C-alpha positions as CSV (number, residue, x, y, z in Angstrom):
1,M,0.1,61.5,52.8
2,N,-0.9,58.9,50.2
3,N,-4.6,58.8,49.3
4,Y,-4.3,55.9,46.9
5,V,-7.3,53.6,47.1
6,P,-6.8,50.3,45.2
7,S,-9.4,49.7,42.5
8,A,-12.0,47.1,43.3
9,L,-11.4,43.6,41.9
10,L,-13.5,42.5,39.0
11,V,-16.2,40.0,39.9
12,C,-14.3,37.2,38.2
13,E,-11.1,38.0,40.1
14,V,-13.0,37.8,43.4
15,I,-14.5,34.4,42.4
16,Q,-11.0,33.2,41.3
17,E,-9.5,34.2,44.6
18,A,-12.3,32.5,46.5
19,K,-11.8,29.3,44.5
20,K,-8.1,29.2,45.4
21,Q,-9.0,29.0,49.1
22,K,-9.0,25.5,50.6
23,K,-11.2,26.3,53.7
24,K,-14.8,27.4,53.7
25,E,-14.0,30.2,56.2
26,S,-11.3,31.6,53.8
27,K,-13.7,31.5,50.9
28,I,-16.3,33.4,52.9
29,K,-13.7,36.0,54.0
30,V,-12.6,36.6,50.4
31,L,-16.3,37.2,49.4
32,K,-17.0,39.5,52.3
33,D,-13.7,41.5,51.9
34,N,-14.5,42.1,48.3
35,E,-18.3,42.7,48.6
36,S,-19.8,44.7,45.8
37,W,-23.3,45.0,44.4
38,A,-22.0,43.4,41.2
39,L,-20.7,40.3,43.1
40,K,-23.9,39.9,45.1
41,D,-26.0,40.3,41.9
42,V,-24.1,37.6,40.1
43,L,-24.3,35.3,43.2
44,R,-28.0,35.9,43.7
45,G,-28.7,35.6,40.0
46,S,-26.9,32.3,39.9
47,Y,-28.3,30.6,43.0
48,D,-31.6,32.3,44.0
49,M,-34.5,30.4,42.2
50,T,-36.9,33.3,42.8
51,V,-34.8,35.3,40.3
52,K,-36.2,34.5,36.8
53,W,-34.6,35.7,33.7
54,N,-36.5,36.9,30.6
55,I,-33.7,36.1,28.1
56,P,-32.7,32.6,26.8
57,D,-30.5,30.7,29.2
58,S,-28.3,29.4,26.3
59,K,-25.1,31.3,25.6
60,P,-25.8,34.0,23.0
61,P,-23.6,34.6,20.0
62,Y,-21.3,37.4,21.1
63,T,-17.7,38.4,20.5
64,P,-15.7,38.5,23.8
65,N,-13.5,41.5,24.1
66,L,-9.8,41.3,24.7
67,G,-10.0,41.7,28.5
68,Q,-7.2,44.2,28.9
69,S,-9.2,46.6,26.7
70,S,-12.6,46.1,28.3
71,P,-14.5,49.4,27.8
72,S,-16.4,48.8,31.0
73,N,-16.9,46.3,33.8
74,L,-19.6,44.6,35.9
75,L,-19.0,46.9,38.8
76,K,-20.5,49.6,36.6
77,L,-22.9,47.7,34.4
78,N,-24.5,45.3,36.8
79,K,-27.4,47.8,37.1
80,Q,-28.4,46.6,33.6
81,F,-29.4,43.2,35.0
82,Q,-32.8,44.8,35.9
83,Y,-33.6,44.7,32.1
84,F,-33.0,40.9,32.0
85,V,-35.0,39.9,35.1
86,A,-38.6,38.8,34.6
87,G,-40.9,41.3,36.1
88,G,-38.5,44.2,35.7
89,P,-38.5,47.1,33.3
90,G,-37.1,44.9,30.5
91,D,-40.4,43.1,30.2
92,S,-41.8,46.1,28.3
93,M,-38.9,46.0,25.8
94,Q,-39.1,44.1,22.5
95,K,-37.4,40.7,22.9
96,F,-34.8,41.6,20.2
97,K,-33.9,44.9,21.9
98,R,-33.5,43.2,25.3
99,E,-31.3,40.5,23.9
100,K,-29.2,43.0,21.9
101,L,-28.7,44.9,25.1
102,F,-27.6,41.7,26.8
103,I,-25.0,40.9,24.1
104,E,-23.7,44.5,24.3
105,L,-23.2,44.1,28.0
106,L,-21.3,40.8,27.5
107,E,-19.1,42.4,24.8
108,S,-18.2,45.4,26.9
109,I,-17.0,43.6,30.1
110,D,-14.0,41.3,30.9
111,P,-14.4,38.0,29.0
112,E,-14.3,36.0,32.3
113,D,-17.0,38.2,33.8
114,A,-19.1,37.6,30.6
115,E,-18.7,33.9,31.2
116,L,-20.0,34.3,34.8
117,V,-23.0,36.3,33.6
118,C,-23.8,33.6,31.0
119,G,-23.6,31.0,33.8
120,M,-25.8,33.2,36.0
121,I,-28.5,33.3,33.4
122,A,-28.3,29.5,33.0
123,K,-28.4,29.1,36.8
124,K,-25.1,27.2,36.7
125,E,-23.3,26.6,40.0
126,I,-20.1,28.5,40.3
127,K,-17.4,25.9,40.8
128,G,-15.5,26.5,44.0
129,V,-18.1,28.9,45.4
130,K,-21.1,26.7,46.4
131,R,-24.5,28.0,47.6
132,N,-23.8,27.4,51.3
133,I,-20.7,29.6,51.1
134,V,-22.8,32.4,49.6
135,E,-25.5,32.0,52.2
136,E,-22.9,32.3,55.0
137,A,-21.0,35.2,53.4
138,F,-24.2,37.2,52.7
139,P,-27.0,36.1,55.0
140,G,-30.4,37.0,53.5
141,L,-29.1,37.5,49.9
142,L,-30.8,34.4,48.6
143,Q,-34.5,34.9,49.0
144,D,-35.5,31.3,48.2
145,S,-33.8,30.0,51.3
146,Q,-35.9,32.0,53.8
């Protein structure tokens, strides 16, 4: 008996797959079928206006890693977002230390995931995955629409 379980897709891979879909229902299915805390964190961080970030919303100076050699991924490191949310434990950190931690996060994940995270901090819409699709895929995720 084969116990192989496919590894979860990276957040950027889920977003790319959703973007490829032509129909709204198909986009929603891709998001639901690949649900992860990391995916939901990025979607909520991007679209929910109640989520405020305590780091600059401009893209920081960082060196994207090579992708195929990413030491980690958002599926593991999304827990670090708590240090970048206003009102979270990162508020008690020195600004420099918090921003350094953010850059280290960006440098240790897939470059496309890093782009998504930078877009999330800047509250940029994710092309091909609009807010209404997120609301239907994950009802209640976006707190500002309640």
